Legacy VTK file of the C-alpha trace (Angstrom):
# vtk DataFile Version 3.0
C-alpha trace
ASCII
DATASET POLYDATA
POINTS 78 float
-33.287 6.687 21.481
-29.566 6.553 20.675
-29.676 2.783 20.394
-32.600 2.848 17.979
-30.846 5.494 15.851
-27.591 3.538 15.628
-29.472 0.304 15.036
-31.238 1.924 12.056
-27.907 3.334 10.793
-26.450 -0.170 10.991
-29.412 -1.680 9.165
-29.167 1.004 6.476
-25.454 0.473 5.968
-25.943 -3.291 5.912
-28.674 -2.991 3.296
-26.553 -0.664 1.152
-23.565 -2.993 1.333
-25.761 -6.003 0.593
-27.307 -4.344 -2.472
-23.871 -3.272 -3.725
-22.522 -6.804 -3.260
-25.446 -8.351 -5.159
-25.011 -5.874 -8.038
-21.247 -6.481 -8.141
-21.806 -10.246 -8.197
-24.319 -9.903 -11.048
-21.923 -7.791 -13.133
-19.093 -10.230 -12.480
-21.314 -13.167 -13.405
-22.252 -11.542 -16.728
-18.643 -10.563 -17.420
-17.357 -14.092 -16.793
-20.121 -15.963 -18.601
-18.985 -18.250 -21.458
-20.501 -16.111 -24.267
-18.887 -12.982 -22.882
-15.507 -14.685 -22.538
-15.756 -16.087 -26.070
-16.669 -12.668 -27.474
-13.716 -11.065 -25.661
-11.318 -13.745 -26.886
-12.563 -13.286 -30.440
-12.070 -9.538 -30.265
-8.562 -9.902 -28.835
-7.669 -12.498 -31.484
-8.961 -10.243 -34.236
-7.026 -7.262 -32.875
-3.854 -9.362 -32.681
-4.305 -10.543 -36.265
-4.753 -6.941 -37.419
-1.574 -5.834 -35.616
0.344 -8.807 -37.018
-0.879 -8.056 -40.549
0.209 -4.424 -40.134
3.641 -5.447 -38.883
4.153 -7.846 -41.788
3.107 -5.166 -44.292
5.469 -2.642 -42.702
8.290 -5.198 -42.827
7.658 -5.892 -46.504
7.666 -2.175 -47.322
10.938 -1.684 -45.435
12.419 -4.692 -47.249
11.504 -3.258 -50.661
12.949 0.158 -49.729
16.174 -1.356 -48.425
16.545 -3.518 -51.520
16.160 -0.417 -53.707
18.824 1.380 -51.633
21.240 -1.542 -51.922
20.659 -1.858 -55.663
21.317 1.892 -56.056
24.521 1.651 -53.952
25.820 -1.346 -55.875
24.606 0.026 -59.195
22.657 -3.082 -60.011
19.905 -2.584 -62.526
17.219 -5.085 -63.045
LINES 1 79
78 0 1 2 3 4 5 6 7 8 9 10 11 12 13 14 15 16 17 18 19 20 21 22 23 24 25 26 27 28 29 30 31 32 33 34 35 36 37 38 39 40 41 42 43 44 45 46 47 48 49 50 51 52 53 54 55 56 57 58 59 60 61 62 63 64 65 66 67 68 69 70 71 72 73 74 75 76 77
């Protein structure tokens, strides 16, 4: 009886591991498919462009502020 019990436990664990492996492989396959990779690259590129645009705008604002400070210090009127 012990052998039958442990054999069934082994079969159950094997089935559970097999099902988990098949599900993991399916998720990985979908995640690494060409359309999914292209969509991810597009999103990352768009996010990078947004951050770059923000940095450039912040730099321009700082440049204008600094120029105003320098003009005030040097008493240059335009």
